[in-house]
N, C-alpha and C positions, 0 to 999 in steps of 0.2 A: 442518320436516325432511321429506325424501322418501326413499323406498326405491329402491335401485338395481335396474335390470333386469339380466338375465344378461349382456347385451352390455356394459353399463356396468361391471359387476363385472370382466369380462374385461379391459377397458381399464385398470382400476386395478391389474391384476396385473403390469404391465410394470415395468421398472427405473426409469423416469422417472415423475414425477407426470403424471396425466392432465389433459388440457385439454378444456374444454367451451365451446362457443360458443352464446350466446343468439341464436337466429335473428332475433328482432325487433330487438334493439339492436346486434347484431354484437359485443357485448362478450365477451371471452374470460375464462374462469375457470380457475384451476389447482386441482385437487382433490388434497388430501393427507390422510393418515390423521390422526385427531384427536390421536394421541400426538405426531406430528411437529409439528402446529400448536401444541400446548401448549409444546413445547420452544422454538419460535422466536417465539412471539407477542410477547414482550418486545422483540424486535428491530424489530417492525413498528409499535410505538407511537411517536408523535411527541413525547412529553412529556419526553424526555431532552435534555440539552444536551451535545453532544460536548466542549465546553470543560471539563466536569467531569472528563474523563479525561486532560487534558493533564498534570497532575502525575504520574500513574502512568506515562504514556508517557515523560515525561522521566526518571523513575527507571529504567525498563527500559532506555532508551537509554544512560544513564550506566553501568549495570551491564554492558552489552554493549560498552563501550569507545567509544561515540560522542562522549564529551566529551574524548577523548585529543587533545592539540594536534597530534599527528602526522596526524590525520584531516584537518586543514585544509591540510596541505602538498599542493601539486599535484605529482603524480608524472609525470615525463617519461620516456618509454620510451627 
């Protein structure tokens, strides 16, 4: 871990996450507060299978009326 300079701290005070570029690799990094990272880190992991969510998505779609046969009818203006 490293400590921020005053200039870096000022960059982090804006409404958008700050971006930093490594001058050697030209790789860009996005800097966010650790609290924000903790909230989203589960979304960044590759160990989940989206297909596990299909039954829940089907249930929500059915509750919202997407299984209504009228949805299959083509409407002509």
